[in-house]
Each structure stands twice: as C-alpha cells, then as structure tokens.
MINU-466454 format. One record per residue: residue number from 1; x, y, z of N, C-alpha, C in turn. Coordinates in pm, whole numbers, padded with zeros to 5 digits. Atoms other than C-alpha are relative to their C-alpha. Last residue first. Example, Ala and Ser with C-alpha at 12.3 -4.5 7.8 and 13.67 -1.06 7.14 Angstrom:
<nodes>
[2 [-00082 -00119 -00006] [01367 -00106 00714] [-00077 00109 00073]]
[1 [00089 -00119 00000] [01230 -00450 00780] [00090 00120 00000]]
</nodes>
This chain:
<nodes>
[289 [00051 -00099 -00107] [04997 00156 -03347] [00003 00136 -00055]]
[288 [-00062 -00122 00028] [05016 -00119 -03613] [-00052 00103 00094]]
[287 [00098 -00111 00029] [04916 -00445 -03466] [00078 00131 -00016]]
[286 [-00018 -00054 00132] [05195 -00707 -03500] [-00087 00120 -00032]]
[285 [-00143 -00005 00025] [05273 -00815 -03132] [00012 00065 -00149]]
[284 [-00055 -00118 -00064] [04916 -00760 -03007] [00150 00027 -00042]]
[283 [00048 -00136 00022] [04768 -00956 -03292] [00072 00097 00076]]
[282 [-00120 -00090 00054] [05003 -01268 -03259] [-00055 00141 -00020]]
[281 [-00125 -00007 -00093] [04771 -01445 -03009] [00107 00077 -00061]]
[280 [00012 -00069 -00116] [04453 -01347 -03202] [00123 00003 00103]]
[279 [00011 -00147 00025] [04565 -01454 -03541] [-00020 00074 00131]]
[278 [-00129 -00041 00029] [04665 -01803 -03409] [00002 00153 -00029]]
[277 [-00090 00005 -00103] [04341 -01857 -03233] [00135 00056 -00031]]
[276 [-00059 00125 -00024] [04112 -01746 -03517] [00112 00009 00116]]
[275 [00090 00095 -00036] [03870 -01457 -03543] [00073 -00138 00045]]
[274 [-00025 00135 00057] [04088 -01149 -03566] [-00092 -00110 00064]]
[273 [-00109 00069 -00070] [03918 -00830 -03433] [00016 -00138 -00075]]
[272 [-00122 00021 00097] [03713 -00645 -03698] [00113 -00071 00068]]
[271 [00045 00091 00115] [03385 -00693 -03514] [00112 -00027 -00095]]
[270 [-00030 00141 -00028] [03557 -00555 -03211] [-00043 -00093 -00108]]
[269 [-00046 00071 00114] [03543 -00213 -03366] [00041 -00140 00030]]
[268 [00018 -00080 00127] [03490 -00044 -03029] [00069 -00073 -00113]]
[267 [-00064 -00125 -00015] [03473 -00322 -02771] [-00010 00074 -00127]]
[266 [-00123 -00028 00078] [03288 -00652 -02719] [00056 00139 00037]]
[265 [-00127 00026 -00070] [02936 -00749 -02610] [00108 00037 -00090]]
[264 [-00104 00037 00095] [02592 -00621 -02722] [00143 -00004 00084]]
[263 [-00093 -00106 00031] [02358 -00606 -02414] [00105 -00057 -00110]]
[262 [-00015 -00019 00151] [02082 -00861 -02417] [00093 00104 -00057]]
[261 [00013 00126 00070] [02102 -00996 -02071] [00026 00018 -00145]]
[260 [-00085 -00007 00118] [02240 -00677 -01917] [-00018 -00118 -00083]]
[259 [-00038 00124 00054] [01962 -00641 -01659] [00072 00017 -00127]]
[258 [00121 00073 00025] [01967 -00284 -01515] [00048 -00145 -00048]]
[257 [00125 -00095 00009] [02216 -00017 -01410] [-00132 -00080 -00020]]
[256 [00103 00098 00018] [02499 -00249 -01282] [-00135 00069 -00011]]
[255 [00092 -00054 00096] [02824 -00059 -01281] [-00096 -00115 -00029]]
[254 [00121 00076 00036] [03069 -00103 -00994] [-00094 00057 -00102]]
[253 [-00009 00039 00142] [03412 00066 -01013] [-00125 -00092 -00038]]
[252 [00084 -00075 00091] [03370 00271 -00698] [00006 -00033 -00145]]
[251 [-00072 -00092 00073] [03658 00126 -00502] [-00068 00079 -00114]]
[250 [-00098 -00076 -00087] [03478 -00042 -00220] [00075 00113 -00078]]
[249 [00082 -00080 -00093] [03183 -00161 -00443] [00087 00100 00082]]
[248 [00052 -00101 00079] [03427 -00289 -00701] [-00093 00103 00065]]
[247 [-00107 -00097 00039] [03630 -00467 -00453] [-00068 00111 -00080]]
[246 [-00012 -00119 -00101] [03301 -00612 -00296] [00107 00079 -00038]]
[245 [00058 -00123 00048] [03239 -00821 -00608] [00026 00119 00092]]
[244 [00071 -00079 -00090] [03478 -01112 -00518] [-00059 00138 -00076]]
[243 [00092 00089 -00088] [03583 -01373 -00764] [-00090 00079 00084]]
[242 [00000 00128 00062] [03730 -01178 -01054] [-00096 -00099 00078]]
[241 [-00017 00123 -00087] [03637 -00827 -00957] [00003 -00129 -00069]]
[240 [-00128 00060 00014] [03683 -00562 -01237] [00018 -00137 00087]]
[239 [00018 00137 -00062] [03328 -00449 -01263] [00117 -00088 -00017]]
[238 [00067 -00001 -00134] [03375 -00149 -01491] [-00001 -00143 00045]]
[237 [00064 00132 -00039] [03578 -00055 -01795] [-00057 00010 00130]]
[236 [-00095 00098 -00054] [03851 00213 -01875] [-00078 -00129 00062]]
[235 [-00100 00027 00088] [03658 00464 -02098] [00081 -00138 00046]]
[234 [-00127 -00032 -00045] [03348 00494 -01895] [00093 -00055 -00092]]
[233 [-00034 -00144 -00012] [02982 00518 -01975] [00130 00035 00062]]
[232 [00011 -00043 -00142] [02932 00168 -02109] [00059 00146 00020]]
[231 [00038 -00137 -00020] [02860 00029 -02456] [-00017 00031 00151]]
[230 [-00054 -00079 00107] [03018 -00295 -02567] [-00014 00147 00042]]
[229 [00095 -00077 00080] [02925 -00479 -02252] [00085 00084 -00084]]
[228 [-00023 00025 00139] [03198 -00722 -02126] [-00092 00076 -00092]]
[227 [-00144 -00031 00015] [03226 -00576 -01768] [00026 -00032 -00151]]
[226 [-00024 -00142 00012] [02847 -00542 -01777] [00147 00025 -00018]]
[225 [00039 -00026 00136] [02804 -00922 -01825] [00026 00146 -00034]]
[224 [-00117 00003 00081] [02999 -00954 -01500] [-00037 00029 -00140]]
[223 [-00083 -00120 -00025] [02713 -00832 -01284] [00115 -00008 -00109]]
[222 [00090 -00117 00028] [02435 -01070 -01423] [00086 00121 00036]]
[221 [00022 -00023 00140] [02683 -01355 -01452] [-00068 00140 -00024]]
[220 [00104 00070 00062] [02795 -01313 -01101] [-00015 00021 -00136]]
[219 [00026 -00041 00131] [03072 -01178 -00875] [-00102 -00098 -00067]]
[218 [-00055 00074 00109] [03056 -01255 -00507] [-00048 00052 -00131]]
[217 [-00104 00083 -00047] [03015 -01046 -00197] [00077 -00064 -00121]]
[216 [-00097 -00098 -00047] [02782 -00760 -00272] [00123 -00071 00053]]
[215 [-00053 -00065 00116] [02574 -00998 -00496] [00108 00102 00053]]
[214 [-00153 00026 00021] [02542 -01220 -00189] [00064 00068 -00122]]
[213 [-00070 -00088 -00089] [02205 -01062 -00116] [00149 -00013 00002]]
[212 [00086 -00074 -00100] [02067 -01214 -00426] [00076 00078 00091]]
[211 [-00039 00037 -00134] [02340 -01443 -00601] [-00088 00071 00113]]
[210 [-00045 -00122 -00065] [02289 -01278 -00944] [00031 -00011 00150]]
[209 [-00048 00010 -00156] [02233 -01586 -01148] [00051 00148 00026]]
[208 [00061 -00119 -00066] [02032 -01599 -01486] [00037 00000 00145]]
[207 [00109 00040 -00105] [02251 -01857 -01669] [-00040 00134 00076]]
[206 [00135 -00048 00052] [02464 -01815 -01983] [-00107 -00044 00080]]
[205 [00107 00096 00044] [02789 -01871 -01798] [-00124 00068 -00043]]
[204 [00006 -00009 00141] [03071 -01613 -01774] [-00106 -00089 -00059]]
[203 [00009 -00141 00038] [03049 -01550 -01407] [-00024 00017 -00148]]
[202 [00132 -00037 -00019] [02978 -01926 -01342] [-00023 00148 -00051]]
[201 [00078 00071 00104] [03314 -02021 -01507] [-00145 00049 00023]]
[200 [-00037 -00053 00133] [03495 -01765 -01291] [-00077 -00053 -00110]]
[199 [00065 -00137 00004] [03317 -01866 -00970] [00027 00067 -00138]]
[198 [00147 00020 00002] [03409 -02233 -01037] [-00078 00130 -00008]]
[197 [00049 00048 00127] [03758 -02149 -01123] [-00135 -00014 -00015]]
[196 [-00005 -00111 00097] [03799 -01939 -00809] [-00031 -00035 -00138]]
[195 [00105 -00085 -00030] [03674 -02226 -00600] [-00002 00124 -00096]]
[194 [00125 00061 00063] [03896 -02477 -00782] [-00114 00096 00037]]
[193 [00006 -00008 00147] [04203 -02256 -00721] [-00126 -00054 -00067]]
[192 [00021 -00142 00031] [04132 -02206 -00356] [-00006 00016 -00153]]
[191 [00134 -00044 -00025] [04065 -02587 -00311] [-00021 00154 -00028]]
[190 [00093 00040 00111] [04390 -02675 -00483] [-00136 00054 00024]]
[189 [00106 -00088 00004] [04591 -02488 -00236] [-00093 -00016 -00103]]
[188 [00106 00023 00112] [04814 -02775 -00142] [-00107 00094 00011]]
[187 [-00063 -00005 00146] [05141 -02682 00037] [-00107 -00004 -00105]]
[186 [00044 00112 00067] [05016 -02580 00394] [00044 00023 -00150]]
[185 [-00044 00122 -00051] [05176 -02353 00649] [-00038 -00132 -00074]]
[184 [00111 00098 -00018] [05152 -02032 00440] [00064 -00126 00060]]
[183 [-00047 00140 -00025] [05442 -01796 00499] [-00109 -00095 00036]]
[182 [00090 00062 -00102] [05321 -01474 00338] [00034 -00157 00021]]
[181 [-00024 -00055 -00120] [05596 -01290 00158] [-00083 -00039 00112]]
[180 [-00119 00076 -00048] [05575 -01532 -00139] [00037 00063 00133]]
[179 [00037 00136 -00046] [05216 -01420 -00195] [00124 -00061 00064]]
[178 [00097 -00008 -00125] [05314 -01054 -00212] [-00037 -00134 00058]]
[177 [-00063 -00051 -00119] [05625 -01133 -00432] [-00092 00015 00111]]
[176 [-00114 00091 -00049] [05470 -01369 -00685] [00047 00058 00132]]
[175 [00038 00085 -00121] [05129 -01207 -00744] [00122 -00057 00078]]
[174 [00053 -00092 -00096] [05238 -00921 -00986] [-00036 -00083 00135]]
[173 [-00105 -00077 -00041] [05441 -01158 -01194] [-00029 00087 00108]]
[172 [-00096 00077 -00089] [05184 -01428 -01190] [00113 00083 00049]]
[171 [00064 00043 -00129] [04915 -01189 -01332] [00100 -00070 00095]]
[170 [00026 -00129 -00068] [05140 -01041 -01607] [-00061 -00034 00143]]
[169 [-00132 -00059 -00033] [05280 -01379 -01719] [-00018 00120 00088]]
[168 [-00050 00079 -00111] [04929 -01530 -01726] [00133 00054 00049]]
[167 [00062 -00025 -00124] [04808 -01237 -01919] [00036 -00088 00119]]
[166 [-00075 -00103 -00072] [05067 -01295 -02188] [-00060 00049 00132]]
[165 [-00092 00069 -00093] [04883 -01624 -02275] [00084 00105 00077]]
[164 [-00130 00003 00048] [04607 -01416 -02417] [00092 -00055 00090]]
[163 [-00084 -00118 -00023] [04261 -01480 -02283] [00141 -00037 -00058]]
[162 [-00049 -00044 00121] [03968 -01718 -02348] [00083 00135 00031]]
[161 [-00128 00019 00027] [03945 -01874 -02012] [00050 00029 -00142]]
[160 [-00078 -00034 -00117] [03625 -01736 -01885] [00146 -00018 -00020]]
[159 [-00056 -00138 00022] [03476 -01757 -02235] [00089 00050 00116]]
[158 [-00141 00020 00049] [03442 -02130 -02160] [00059 00138 -00036]]
[157 [-00099 00031 -00103] [03139 -02064 -01943] [00140 00009 -00048]]
[156 [00025 00143 -00042] [02928 -01882 -02213] [00119 -00025 00089]]
[155 [-00055 00039 -00133] [02890 -01529 -02345] [-00036 -00145 00032]]
[154 [00116 00060 -00065] [02826 -01452 -02717] [00064 -00067 00133]]
[153 [00131 -00060 00054] [03044 -01194 -02880] [-00116 -00071 00055]]
[152 [00113 00099 -00003] [03376 -01274 -02705] [-00129 00085 -00033]]
[151 [00045 00023 00132] [03646 -01024 -02823] [-00117 -00096 -00001]]
[150 [00125 -00081 00030] [03677 -00908 -02471] [-00039 -00003 -00133]]
[149 [00103 00043 -00085] [03928 -01188 -02379] [-00130 00077 -00026]]
[148 [00041 00126 00054] [04131 -01117 -02686] [-00115 -00055 00099]]
[147 [00104 -00002 00094] [04130 -00748 -02604] [-00043 -00154 -00042]]
[146 [00129 00023 -00069] [04328 -00814 -02291] [-00114 00005 -00100]]
[145 [-00002 00143 -00031] [04656 -00839 -02505] [-00150 -00037 00065]]
[144 [-00012 00076 00131] [04601 -00502 -02666] [-00005 -00150 00029]]
[143 [00130 00007 00063] [04489 -00365 -02333] [00003 -00073 -00125]]
[142 [00064 00124 -00061] [04833 -00442 -02191] [-00147 -00016 -00044]]
[141 [-00053 00121 00048] [04984 -00209 -02434] [-00054 -00124 00059]]
[140 [00029 00036 00136] [04741 00068 -02353] [00067 -00131 -00066]]
[139 [-00130 -00002 00072] [04768 00052 -01982] [-00022 -00035 -00140]]
[138 [-00038 -00131 00005] [04414 00118 -01840] [00133 00024 -00073]]
[137 [00091 -00083 00064] [04222 -00200 -01907] [00068 00152 -00019]]
[136 [00033 00057 00131] [04489 -00449 -01822] [-00087 00091 -00090]]
[135 [-00121 -00040 00074] [04588 -00233 -01526] [-00025 -00040 -00144]]
[134 [00015 -00152 00039] [04228 -00265 -01392] [00122 00046 -00077]]
[133 [00102 -00015 00104] [04270 -00651 -01413] [-00019 00150 -00041]]
[132 [-00061 00028 00125] [04598 -00613 -01222] [-00096 00000 -00109]]
[131 [-00077 -00099 00027] [04415 -00448 -00947] [00072 -00018 -00138]]
[130 [00091 -00116 00035] [04148 -00704 -00922] [00072 00117 -00052]]
[129 [00049 00024 00144] [04419 -00982 -00951] [-00102 00113 -00037]]
[128 [-00111 -00024 00100] [04602 -00844 -00644] [-00060 -00003 -00138]]
[127 [-00018 -00150 -00006] [04271 -00820 -00445] [00117 00027 -00104]]
[126 [00099 -00063 00083] [04190 -01171 -00561] [00011 00145 00001]]
[125 [-00035 00036 00135] [04532 -01311 -00436] [-00115 00069 -00081]]
[124 [-00116 -00083 00047] [04488 -01144 -00101] [00028 -00015 -00146]]
[123 [00022 -00152 -00012] [04131 -01271 -00049] [00109 00088 -00056]]
[122 [00102 -00045 00095] [04192 -01618 -00164] [-00011 00146 -00008]]
[121 [-00051 00016 00143] [04525 -01667 00019] [-00104 00057 -00103]]
[120 [-00095 -00113 00014] [04367 -01518 00343] [00066 -00006 -00151]]
[119 [00072 -00122 00002] [04071 -01760 00317] [00094 00123 -00029]]
[118 [00038 00011 00132] [04306 -02061 00257] [-00087 00130 -00029]]
[117 [-00107 -00008 00101] [04506 -01982 00557] [-00063 00014 -00130]]
[116 [-00047 -00144 -00003] [04197 -01925 00769] [00109 00022 -00104]]
[115 [00107 -00084 00068] [04047 -02258 00662] [00040 00148 -00003]]
[114 [-00008 00007 00149] [04379 -02432 00741] [-00102 00085 -00068]]
[113 [00068 00110 00063] [04374 -02302 01098] [00002 -00004 -00152]]
[112 [00142 -00016 00012] [04646 -02039 01181] [-00079 -00127 -00047]]
[111 [00066 00047 -00123] [04976 -02141 01295] [-00142 00017 00000]]
[110 [00013 00141 -00020] [05119 -02133 00955] [-00063 -00055 00117]]
[109 [00133 00042 -00044] [05036 -01778 00904] [-00013 -00144 00028]]
[108 [00024 00140 -00019] [05378 -01624 00900] [-00130 -00037 00043]]
[107 [00111 00030 -00089] [05410 -01274 00754] [-00013 -00152 00007]]
[106 [00007 -00113 -00094] [05747 -01136 00618] [-00127 -00020 00100]]
[105 [00128 00008 -00082] [05865 -01425 00425] [00003 00103 00102]]
[104 [00078 -00112 00012] [06140 -01300 00186] [-00130 -00007 00082]]
[103 [00148 00035 -00036] [06393 -01556 00288] [-00077 00128 -00001]]
[102 [00031 00135 00037] [06759 -01563 00165] [-00134 -00046 00026]]
[101 [00143 00023 -00022] [06841 -01190 00158] [-00025 -00157 -00045]]
[100 [00017 00078 -00130] [07214 -01137 00182] [-00142 -00037 00036]]
[99 [00012 -00095 -00107] [07221 -00857 -00084] [-00023 -00077 00147]]
[98 [-00114 -00102 00011] [07359 -01080 -00351] [-00010 00103 00112]]
[97 [-00112 00054 -00069] [07115 -01344 -00231] [00125 00089 -00004]]
[96 [00028 -00038 -00136] [06810 -01133 -00344] [00133 -00042 00077]]
[95 [-00011 -00145 -00011] [06944 -01154 -00705] [-00001 00039 00150]]
[94 [-00146 -00028 00014] [06993 -01532 -00675] [00030 00144 00022]]
[93 [-00059 00036 -00130] [06631 -01553 -00549] [00152 00016 00005]]
[92 [00040 -00093 -00100] [06503 -01355 -00851] [00077 -00034 00134]]
[91 [-00075 -00113 00019] [06713 -01576 -01084] [-00035 00108 00109]]
[90 [-00131 00027 -00037] [06559 -01895 -00936] [00093 00133 -00009]]
[89 [-00010 00014 -00151] [06210 -01756 -00960] [00141 -00023 00051]]
[88 [00015 -00145 -00057] [06273 -01642 -01320] [-00004 -00005 00160]]
[87 [-00125 -00082 00025] [06414 -01979 -01416] [-00012 00133 00057]]
[86 [-00086 00052 -00105] [06101 -02157 -01257] [00139 00066 -00016]]
[85 [00033 -00047 -00146] [05870 -01924 -01438] [00095 -00055 00098]]
[84 [-00025 -00140 -00024] [06035 -01978 -01773] [-00013 00045 00140]]
[83 [-00150 -00020 -00004] [06040 -02350 -01740] [00040 00146 00023]]
[82 [-00048 00073 -00121] [05668 -02369 -01661] [00147 00030 00025]]
[81 [00027 -00087 -00109] [05584 -02109 -01924] [00045 -00063 00126]]
[80 [-00110 -00077 -00056] [05753 -02304 -02200] [-00015 00080 00120]]
[79 [-00079 -00063 00100] [05540 -02514 -02435] [00120 00074 00060]]
[78 [-00076 00103 00060] [05421 -02741 -02146] [00100 00064 -00109]]
[77 [-00098 00042 -00094] [05299 -02449 -01940] [00103 -00096 -00060]]
[76 [-00097 -00122 -00020] [05111 -02309 -02232] [00112 -00041 00088]]
[75 [-00089 -00001 00117] [04960 -02657 -02310] [00101 00114 00015]]
[74 [-00093 00114 -00003] [04799 -02692 -01960] [00118 00009 -00120]]
[73 [-00023 00070 -00118] [04590 -02417 -01829] [00094 -00106 -00006]]
[72 [-00050 -00089 -00115] [04601 -02164 -02107] [00025 -00075 00121]]
[71 [-00121 -00055 00023] [04572 -02429 -02384] [00068 00085 00112]]
[70 [-00102 00102 -00023] [04301 -02615 -02225] [00134 00043 -00038]]
[69 [00014 00053 -00127] [04067 -02325 -02201] [00112 -00087 00033]]
[68 [-00061 -00095 -00088] [04175 -02156 -02513] [00010 -00058 00142]]
[67 [-00142 00013 00018] [04072 -02471 -02697] [00083 00093 00088]]
[66 [-00036 00131 -00054] [03727 -02463 -02538] [00150 -00021 -00017]]
[65 [-00023 -00018 -00152] [03703 -02097 -02617] [00048 -00124 00065]]
[64 [-00114 -00089 -00020] [03760 -02169 -02990] [00027 00010 00145]]
[63 [-00119 00100 00013] [03520 -02469 -02968] [00124 00088 00013]]
[62 [-00012 00099 -00113] [03242 -02242 -02837] [00118 -00078 -00008]]
[61 [-00136 00017 -00067] [03315 -01960 -03074] [00011 -00098 00116]]
[60 [-00113 -00047 00079] [02951 -01880 -03138] [00131 -00006 00079]]
[59 [00005 -00150 00034] [02724 -02085 -02911] [00110 00037 -00100]]
[58 [-00143 -00017 00043] [02701 -02474 -02918] [00000 00152 -00045]]
[57 [-00071 00089 -00087] [02377 -02502 -02716] [00152 00016 -00032]]
[56 [00012 00135 00013] [02258 -02206 -02927] [00069 -00080 00107]]
[55 [-00119 00073 00031] [02201 -01861 -02810] [-00014 -00150 -00012]]
[54 [-00030 -00005 00149] [01856 -01708 -02861] [00142 -00069 -00023]]
[53 [00056 00130 00061] [01754 -01825 -02500] [00029 -00004 -00156]]
[52 [00010 -00049 00143] [01990 -01568 -02340] [-00044 -00117 -00086]]
[51 [00025 -00127 -00027] [01962 -01673 -01969] [-00036 00072 -00140]]
[50 [-00065 -00104 00089] [01951 -02038 -02042] [-00053 00138 00030]]
[49 [00051 -00133 -00048] [01846 -02257 -01747] [00063 00104 -00092]]
[48 [00113 00015 -00082] [01885 -02626 -01845] [-00071 00129 00029]]
[47 [00096 00061 00084] [02130 -02589 -02132] [-00130 -00007 00079]]
[46 [00040 -00090 00113] [02337 -02331 -01947] [-00116 -00054 -00085]]
[45 [00081 -00101 -00045] [02325 -02541 -01634] [-00046 00108 -00113]]
[44 [00133 00064 -00031] [02456 -02829 -01828] [-00096 00101 00057]]
[43 [00070 00023 00124] [02734 -02621 -01969] [-00136 -00058 00018]]
[42 [00054 -00142 00044] [02822 -02510 -01615] [-00072 -00014 -00129]]
[41 [00109 -00043 -00096] [02847 -02884 -01492] [-00061 00135 -00048]]
[40 [00123 00062 00038] [03048 -02976 -01805] [-00115 00034 00082]]
[39 [00053 -00042 00133] [03298 -02706 -01737] [-00127 -00075 -00040]]
[38 [00075 -00128 -00027] [03319 -02793 -01365] [-00052 00060 -00139]]
[37 [00130 00014 -00066] [03392 -03149 -01457] [-00076 00115 00031]]
[36 [00091 00062 00086] [03663 -03078 -01717] [-00147 -00014 00065]]
[35 [00031 -00094 00110] [03836 -02834 -01496] [-00101 -00048 -00099]]
[34 [00054 -00100 -00053] [03828 -03067 -01196] [-00051 00098 -00108]]
[33 [00147 00034 -00005] [03930 -03337 -01430] [-00080 00086 00075]]
[32 [00045 00021 00127] [04250 -03155 -01524] [-00147 -00040 00008]]
[31 [00051 -00124 00055] [04318 -03042 -01170] [-00065 -00007 -00130]]
[30 [-00036 -00005 00130] [04345 -03393 -01016] [-00063 00128 -00066]]
[29 [-00112 -00106 00011] [04350 -03384 -00648] [00040 00028 -00137]]
[28 [00053 -00123 -00056] [04005 -03560 -00615] [00109 00110 00001]]
[27 [00009 -00003 -00147] [04142 -03821 -00851] [-00050 00130 00053]]
[26 [00107 -00079 -00064] [04164 -03927 -01216] [-00003 -00009 00148]]
[25 [00040 00055 -00135] [04494 -04092 -01300] [-00100 00117 00058]]
[24 [00023 00138 -00016] [04574 -04104 -01678] [-00040 -00045 00147]]
[23 [00097 00059 00099] [04533 -03745 -01778] [-00037 -00145 00033]]
[22 [00122 -00052 -00008] [04685 -03589 -01468] [-00109 -00072 -00094]]
[21 [00055 00050 -00117] [04981 -03832 -01471] [-00152 00056 00025]]
[20 [00043 00140 00024] [05054 -03751 -01829] [-00062 -00057 00116]]
[19 [00105 -00005 00094] [05053 -03378 -01747] [-00053 -00135 -00025]]
[18 [00117 -00045 -00074] [05269 -03422 -01438] [-00127 -00011 -00090]]
[17 [00043 00118 -00083] [05525 -03630 -01637] [-00133 00034 00077]]
[16 [00040 00097 00087] [05542 -03350 -01907] [-00053 -00119 00090]]
[15 [00139 -00050 00040] [05563 -03077 -01628] [-00056 -00117 -00104]]
[14 [00088 00009 -00119] [05864 -03263 -01472] [-00140 00039 -00038]]
[13 [00025 00152 -00022] [06042 -03336 -01799] [-00104 -00014 00113]]
[12 [00079 00067 00112] [05998 -02960 -01909] [-00035 -00144 00023]]
[11 [00139 -00051 00003] [06089 -02816 -01565] [-00084 -00062 -00122]]
[10 [00097 00053 -00114] [06374 -03052 -01511] [-00136 00057 -00020]]
[9 [00034 00141 00038] [06528 -02946 -01848] [-00087 -00072 00097]]
[8 [00081 00007 00114] [06484 -02582 -01771] [-00029 -00136 -00035]]
[7 [00129 -00033 -00035] [06622 -02610 -01422] [-00098 -00014 -00116]]
[6 [00065 00119 -00070] [06919 -02804 -01555] [-00143 00032 00049]]
[5 [00021 00118 00098] [07004 -02531 -01794] [-00060 -00107 00058]]
[4 [00129 -00045 00067] [06966 -02259 -01517] [-00040 -00103 -00111]]
[3 [00102 00032 -00092] [07234 -02451 -01319] [-00133 00038 -00055]]
[2 [00030 00140 00000] [07456 -02467 -01613] [-00108 -00037 00078]]
[1 [00087 00032 00113] [07431 -02091 -01653] [-00039 -00147 -00003]]
</nodes>
C-alpha cells in the first residue's frame, strides 16, 4: 500500500509540474498549444466558410464546450485521473506478476520505420475506439454518459470534446491491453494524437467538408453530422468512426442519405437534458431509471 501511496503522490506532483511546463513553455511538442492552435484554426474556418450560416460566430453552448475541451484534456487528469490510471496500471502489472508474467508485449514493431509504427498505432487505436463508441450507444448505462456528447444542439469544433469524463476511463481501459501488447520502438506519439485531434475537430466543425474521394477513408463534418442527427432509422446510432470512415463502410454502420446540414441534432427528449456542466456530469449518477 505504501508503494501505491507514493505512486499517487508522484502522479499528482508530476502532472502539476507537466501542466505548468506546458503553459509556460510553448514548443512543437507542447500539447496545450497544439490544442489551442488547432481550435483557433477550426474556428477561423467556421467564420470564413460557414456551412450553417444561421449559426452565430459564438454558437449556442460555445463557452460550455470550450470548458469541456480543457477540462477533459487537462483538469480531469489533475483532479485524479492521472493518479488513478497509474495506480491501475501498477495493480494490473502486480496481478500479472502473480502468474509469473512480467511482459505482455506480444508483437514487436520497433524494427519498422517510424512512419509504419505510427500508422499501426493510429489504425489499431481507431479500430478499438470505433468499437468502444458502438458500445457507448448500445449499452444502456454507458449511453447515459454518452448523452452528454449528444446533447449538442448547434455543431462546432469544440463539440468534439464535450463528453463526460467517464468516457475517458472507458476508452483508455479498452485500449490499454491491446496497445500494451504491441512493442512500439518510439516513445513520443504526439503526431498520432495531433492528427486524431485535428480530424475530430474538423468532424464537428461548421464547415462544408466531405473530403471528396477520401470520404471512404476519413470521417468528415458532412458524414459525422448524421451521427448527431436526432432522427435516424436505427436505434443504436450510425457513423461511429472517429478518425477513419472505412470502419463504418466495412461493418455496415454508415448512413449518409443526403446533406445533413439542417438536420436537428440531439436525441429523444434531449431538449430536457441538463444545460450546465455540473448538472451534466452528475446526471448519469442521479438519473432515475
């Protein structure tokens, strides 16, 4: 127990120091300023090339989504997620050690070129996330958390990161073992995260983008708007791909009947969903079932 206590203390102090360093030292490896820069770039695209011209420059819930964006990427880790995840990893490794397992790496890719390692990581991670996303729609108690993301009524880039903090735990839990079993030879996967972040921001942006022939490879605002559409002919949702669209084409979950520019967004009775950050994050825990 003393070892876990030290992990928790080190996690808090380490993340605090990391966060302060991120804020005070802009650089090409600085995730905070990548997030800020990509957000400003997508916002500028929305102002220059608006798809839904009736939306204002400061659309409905713009500031709420902005808070979610920085809470989910930084404050949540500071509050406790970073410490919790490090303890969970240590406990999992201790559990494996009981059975004499000290290394779960099953596939070693460190001899591959860096670009190949990054591509494998991106594709594997996105496939896992595609399936987790489907679970969020199909499992009733998970859907209660995912409703936060689908409560968006006017789409914009920051809606990408309006989601309940429980989703972070769910996604990372499903990702951990498959990704840990692949022995990557490089430590810094910032480029993968930035690419996924950029596509996610664009997917939720108010811009008329469908990628043309690349629509069968990459997700887009024109495709993803149907994932948020209030009225679709299926109970469990459509267009689950986060970065890549080809998962939906492969597994038959694609739905793109026409331009969804003016489709109402949300879910059944979403107009009754809580409107403030605090009310939304406690909603799944107190909702009467």
